[in-house]
C-alpha positions as CSV (number, residue, x, y, z in Angstrom):
1,M,5.0,-20.0,51.3
2,N,7.3,-18.1,50.0
3,S,6.3,-16.4,46.5
4,H,9.3,-14.4,45.9
5,P,12.5,-17.1,43.5
6,A,15.5,-17.2,45.6
7,E,17.9,-15.3,45.0
8,P,20.8,-16.2,42.8
9,E,24.3,-16.9,44.3
10,S,25.7,-14.7,42.8
11,R,24.7,-11.6,39.9
12,P,26.2,-10.8,36.9
13,K,29.1,-7.8,37.3
14,H,29.1,-5.0,35.0
15,G,31.3,-6.2,32.7
16,G,28.8,-9.3,31.9
17,R,26.2,-7.0,31.1
18,F,28.3,-5.1,29.0
19,A,29.3,-8.3,27.0
20,A,25.9,-9.3,26.6
21,R,24.9,-6.2,25.1
22,L,27.9,-6.6,22.6
23,V,26.6,-9.6,21.9
24,C,23.2,-8.5,21.0
25,C,24.4,-5.9,18.8
26,F,26.6,-8.1,17.2
27,T,24.0,-10.3,16.1
28,L,21.7,-7.3,15.5
29,L,24.7,-5.9,12.9
30,L,25.1,-9.3,11.5
31,T,21.2,-9.9,10.9
32,L,21.0,-5.9,8.5
33,H,24.5,-7.1,7.2
34,G,22.6,-10.5,6.1
35,A,19.1,-8.3,4.9
36,L,21.2,-5.3,3.2
37,G,23.2,-7.8,1.5
38,A,19.8,-10.4,0.3
39,T,18.7,-11.0,-3.4
40,I,14.9,-10.1,-3.7
41,T,13.3,-12.1,-6.2
42,N,10.5,-10.4,-8.3
43,P,7.4,-11.2,-8.3
44,L,6.8,-11.4,-4.9
45,M,4.0,-12.9,-4.8
46,P,0.6,-13.5,-6.9
47,G,-1.8,-10.3,-6.4
48,A,-2.9,-6.5,-7.5
49,D,-3.5,-3.3,-6.0
50,P,-0.4,-3.7,-3.2
51,H,-0.6,-1.4,-0.8
52,A,2.1,-1.5,1.7
53,I,3.2,-0.5,5.4
54,S,6.3,-0.5,7.3
55,I,6.0,-1.3,11.0
56,G,9.1,-1.2,12.8
57,Q,11.2,-4.0,10.9
58,S,9.0,-5.6,8.5
59,V,7.4,-4.8,5.4
60,W,3.3,-5.9,5.0
61,I,1.7,-6.1,2.2
62,Y,-2.1,-5.9,1.3
63,P,-3.3,-6.5,-2.2
64,T,-6.5,-7.6,-4.4
65,W,-5.9,-11.5,-3.3
66,S,-7.8,-14.6,-4.3
67,K,-7.9,-17.9,-2.5
68,G,-10.1,-19.9,-5.0
69,A,-13.1,-17.7,-6.8
70,A,-13.5,-15.8,-3.6
71,P,-11.6,-12.9,-3.5
72,Q,-10.7,-11.8,0.0
73,F,-8.1,-9.3,2.0
74,F,-5.3,-11.4,3.2
75,A,-2.2,-9.4,4.4
76,F,1.4,-10.6,3.6
77,A,4.9,-9.9,6.6
78,S,8.0,-9.9,5.4
79,E,11.9,-8.9,7.2
80,D,13.7,-9.8,4.5
81,L,11.7,-8.9,1.3
82,Q,12.2,-12.5,0.3
83,H,10.0,-15.0,3.0
84,W,6.1,-13.9,3.2
85,Q,3.9,-14.8,5.8
86,R,0.2,-14.7,5.3
87,H,-2.4,-13.5,7.2
88,G,-5.8,-13.8,7.5
89,P,-8.2,-12.7,5.5
90,V,-8.1,-9.9,7.7
91,L,-11.9,-8.7,7.4
92,D,-14.8,-10.5,6.9
93,F,-17.6,-9.2,4.3
94,A,-19.9,-11.2,6.5
95,D,-19.4,-8.6,9.7
96,V,-20.3,-5.5,7.1
97,S,-23.3,-4.4,7.6
98,W,-24.4,-2.0,4.9
99,I,-23.2,-4.5,2.6
100,K,-25.9,-5.5,0.9
101,D,-27.4,-1.9,0.4
102,D,-27.0,-1.4,-2.9
103,G,-29.9,-4.6,-3.2
104,Q,-26.7,-6.6,-5.1
105,A,-26.5,-10.4,-4.0
106,Q,-22.4,-10.6,-5.2
107,H,-20.3,-7.9,-3.7
108,F,-16.2,-7.6,-4.9
109,P,-13.6,-6.2,-2.4
110,W,-10.3,-4.8,-4.0
111,A,-7.6,-2.0,-3.8
112,P,-7.0,-1.9,0.1
113,A,-5.2,0.2,1.9
114,I,-3.5,1.1,5.4
115,I,-2.8,3.9,8.0
116,E,-1.4,3.6,11.6
117,R,-2.1,6.1,14.4
118,Q,-1.4,5.5,17.6
119,G,-1.1,1.8,17.9
120,V,-5.1,1.7,15.7
121,F,-4.6,0.6,12.2
122,Y,-7.3,1.7,9.6
123,F,-8.3,-0.5,6.6
124,Y,-9.7,1.1,4.1
125,Y,-11.2,-0.8,0.4
126,S,-13.3,-0.5,-2.3
127,V,-16.4,-2.6,-2.4
128,G,-17.9,-3.1,-5.8
129,P,-19.9,-3.9,-8.5
130,Q,-18.9,-1.1,-10.0
131,R,-21.1,-0.8,-13.1
132,Q,-24.5,-2.0,-11.9
133,T,-24.7,0.3,-8.5
134,P,-22.3,2.8,-7.6
135,A,-18.7,1.8,-6.2
136,R,-18.1,2.3,-2.1
137,I,-15.2,2.9,-0.3
138,G,-15.9,1.1,3.7
139,V,-12.9,1.8,6.7
140,A,-12.3,-0.6,9.4
141,R,-10.2,-0.8,12.3
142,G,-8.0,-3.7,14.2
143,D,-5.4,-3.4,16.8
144,T,-2.6,-5.2,15.0
145,P,-1.7,-5.5,11.5
146,A,-2.6,-8.8,10.9
147,G,-6.5,-7.7,11.9
148,P,-9.2,-9.2,12.2
149,F,-10.4,-5.7,11.4
150,R,-13.8,-4.3,12.6
151,D,-15.7,-2.8,10.0
152,S,-17.1,1.2,11.2
153,G,-20.7,0.7,10.5
154,K,-21.5,2.7,7.2
155,P,-19.4,3.4,4.0
156,L,-16.9,6.2,4.0
157,L,-17.6,7.2,0.7
158,T,-20.3,6.5,-2.3
159,G,-19.3,7.3,-5.8
160,E,-21.8,9.3,-8.2
161,K,-22.4,10.9,-11.3
162,G,-18.7,11.5,-12.7
163,F,-16.6,10.0,-9.9
164,E,-15.8,6.5,-8.8
165,A,-15.9,5.7,-5.5
166,I,-12.6,3.3,-5.4
167,D,-9.0,2.7,-4.8
168,P,-8.3,4.6,-1.2
169,M,-5.5,6.2,0.0
170,V,-4.8,7.7,3.2
171,F,-1.5,9.9,3.2
172,L,-0.6,11.9,6.6
173,D,0.7,15.2,5.8
174,P,3.8,16.4,7.6
175,Q,2.9,19.4,6.8
176,S,-0.2,20.5,8.3
177,G,-0.3,17.1,10.6
178,K,-4.2,16.2,8.4
179,Y,-5.1,13.3,7.5
180,L,-6.5,13.5,3.5
181,L,-8.2,10.5,1.4
182,Y,-7.5,10.3,-2.1
183,A,-10.1,8.2,-3.8
184,G,-11.6,8.2,-7.7
185,G,-10.7,7.1,-11.3
186,S,-11.5,4.4,-13.5
187,A,-14.7,4.8,-15.4
188,G,-15.3,8.0,-13.8
189,A,-11.4,9.3,-14.3
190,G,-11.4,12.1,-12.0
191,L,-9.9,12.1,-8.8
192,K,-10.5,13.9,-5.3
193,V,-9.3,14.7,-2.2
194,F,-11.0,14.6,1.3
195,E,-9.4,15.5,4.8
196,L,-10.7,12.8,7.2
197,N,-12.1,13.9,10.8
198,D,-9.9,12.9,13.9
199,D,-11.6,9.6,13.9
200,L,-10.3,8.6,10.4
201,I,-13.4,6.8,9.9
202,S,-15.4,9.8,8.3
203,I,-14.8,12.8,6.3
204,A,-14.6,16.6,7.3
205,R,-14.7,17.9,3.9
206,E,-13.8,17.8,0.2
207,I,-10.6,19.5,-0.6
208,K,-10.4,20.9,-4.1
209,T,-7.9,19.6,-6.5
210,G,-7.4,19.1,-10.4
211,R,-7.1,16.5,-12.3
212,P,-3.4,15.0,-13.0
213,P,-2.3,14.3,-16.6
214,K,-3.3,10.9,-17.9
215,F,-4.6,9.8,-14.6
216,T,-7.2,6.8,-15.0
217,E,-7.3,5.6,-10.8
218,G,-5.2,4.0,-8.1
219,A,-3.4,7.2,-6.9
220,F,-0.4,7.4,-3.9
221,M,0.7,10.7,-2.2
222,H,4.5,10.4,-0.5
223,Y,6.5,13.4,0.6
224,A,10.1,13.1,0.1
225,E,13.3,15.8,-0.6
226,G,10.8,18.4,0.2
227,I,8.2,17.6,-2.6
228,Y,5.0,16.2,-2.4
229,H,5.2,13.0,-5.1
230,L,1.5,12.2,-6.6
231,T,1.9,9.0,-8.4
232,Y,-1.1,7.3,-10.0
233,S,-1.8,4.5,-12.8
234,H,-2.7,5.2,-16.5
235,G,-4.1,2.7,-19.4
236,R,-6.7,0.0,-19.0
237,W,-5.5,-2.5,-16.4
238,R,-6.0,-5.8,-18.4
239,E,-3.1,-4.3,-21.1
240,A,-0.1,-3.0,-22.1
241,S,-1.2,0.5,-21.8
242,Y,-1.2,0.2,-17.9
243,S,1.4,2.3,-16.3
244,V,2.2,4.4,-13.7
245,H,2.5,8.2,-14.5
246,Y,3.4,10.5,-12.0
247,A,3.3,14.2,-10.9
248,T,4.3,17.0,-8.4
249,A,3.5,19.5,-6.1
250,L,4.5,22.0,-3.4
251,T,0.9,21.1,-1.7
252,P,-0.4,17.9,-1.2
253,T,-3.6,19.3,-3.4
254,G,-1.6,20.3,-6.0
255,P,-1.7,22.6,-8.4
256,W,0.2,19.8,-10.5
257,T,3.3,19.6,-12.4
258,Y,3.3,16.4,-14.8
259,R,6.6,14.2,-14.8
260,G,6.0,11.9,-17.2
261,A,5.5,7.7,-16.9
262,L,7.2,6.2,-14.1
263,L,7.0,2.5,-15.2
264,E,5.7,1.1,-18.2
265,S,5.3,-2.2,-20.2
266,D,8.5,-3.8,-21.4
267,N,8.7,-7.2,-23.6
268,K,9.1,-9.1,-20.3
269,H,6.3,-7.4,-18.5
270,K,3.2,-6.0,-19.1
271,G,0.9,-3.2,-17.5
272,P,3.1,-1.9,-14.7
273,G,0.5,-0.3,-12.0
274,H,-1.5,0.1,-9.0
275,H,1.1,0.8,-6.6
276,S,2.5,2.2,-3.2
277,I,5.5,3.4,-2.3
278,I,7.4,3.1,1.4
279,Q,10.8,3.2,2.7
280,D,12.6,0.0,3.4
281,P,12.5,-0.4,7.5
282,A,16.6,-2.2,7.3
283,N,17.8,1.2,5.4
284,G,15.5,4.1,4.7
285,Q,15.7,3.4,0.5
286,W,12.3,4.1,-1.1
287,L,10.6,1.6,-2.6
288,I,7.5,1.3,-5.0
289,V,5.2,-1.8,-4.4
290,Y,3.4,-2.8,-7.6
291,H,1.5,-5.2,-9.9
292,R,2.3,-6.5,-13.1
293,W,1.3,-9.1,-15.7
294,N,4.0,-11.9,-15.9
295,G,5.0,-14.6,-18.9
296,T,2.5,-12.4,-21.1
297,S,3.3,-11.0,-24.6
298,G,1.4,-8.4,-27.4
299,D,-0.8,-5.3,-26.1
300,G,-3.3,-7.7,-24.2
301,P,-5.9,-8.0,-22.9
302,Y,-4.5,-10.5,-21.2
303,K,-6.1,-13.3,-18.9
304,G,-4.9,-14.8,-15.1
305,M,-3.1,-13.5,-12.5
306,R,-1.4,-10.4,-11.8
307,R,1.9,-10.6,-9.5
308,V,3.1,-8.1,-6.9
309,A,6.7,-6.8,-7.5
310,I,8.7,-4.1,-5.7
311,E,12.2,-2.0,-6.8
312,R,13.8,0.5,-5.7
313,I,13.1,4.8,-6.5
314,E,15.8,6.9,-6.8
315,Y,15.5,10.8,-7.1
316,G,17.5,13.4,-9.1
317,A,19.2,16.3,-8.6
318,D,16.1,18.4,-9.0
319,G,14.1,15.9,-6.9
320,A,12.2,14.3,-9.1
321,I,11.7,10.6,-9.1
322,L,13.8,9.0,-11.9
323,P,12.4,6.4,-14.2
324,I,12.1,2.9,-12.8
325,R,12.8,0.0,-14.8
326,M,11.3,-3.3,-13.9
327,S,13.8,-6.1,-12.5
328,D,13.7,-10.2,-12.0
329,A,16.0,-9.7,-9.0
330,W,17.6,-6.7,-7.0
331,T,20.2,-6.2,-4.0
332,R,18.7,-4.9,-0.8
């Protein structure tokens, strides 16, 4: 029996293939034009501590997120920044073998971060309780941004006196090609930077760095306009004092030049903070993804659910980020 499909009676000529390409290109342009003309409405979703990453034409957001009474890690993906598909849970704490080594019965996950290398996704996360025992940072790996992520089998970092092992962020330094882990803050209010080994699940060494002015937690590093931009949260997370501040340097570990506040509470939105920064895959525009309290007044402490929002970033003539105004809607 002939296993090959029958030949078509006639093959399309070169002109047909060219026409097909034109149709594809025209469709892509229409899609892109529609995406760039869309109105983005804030907030995007419930959640806090959002870490965002661009993958192809999609933006993925990994927040601290609760489903019912149990905090879990979910991923949210979108191509238009308006409609978000939820994936997960992307990590099951039942599969983290070391989670109960601290002797505590209950644990809390928060402040995740993710980075991709050679088709593998590395998922970093904070583990509490934070007060009874030292907080820890774990790392897991997965083959897709939707997970599931498989834990490495041991903590990547454990807190110690004067340092809280929380709020991980991994940065690929474009100058050296090294992967750097930024972590720390909260009660310890200390920032540490570590060079990771090639496996991205173990630490090669600590790199000494200074504490930036008004640093509390949630450090994020990105490189733009030939400058290293370190942005971070300041203040109390449940109060209006929570805000995003900013320092720059000529290296990814300082010394830091303080640039002031980027995001602060206004009369409609409170406590903006714990953010990440990406480039829009549709047009290359830099964006900040952060959480805030909506529908609150006064100085706090606030109750209820924080919300994830996204804004555009603009740079001044000197390469520094201009102060950002929170919005309820903007045009992509």
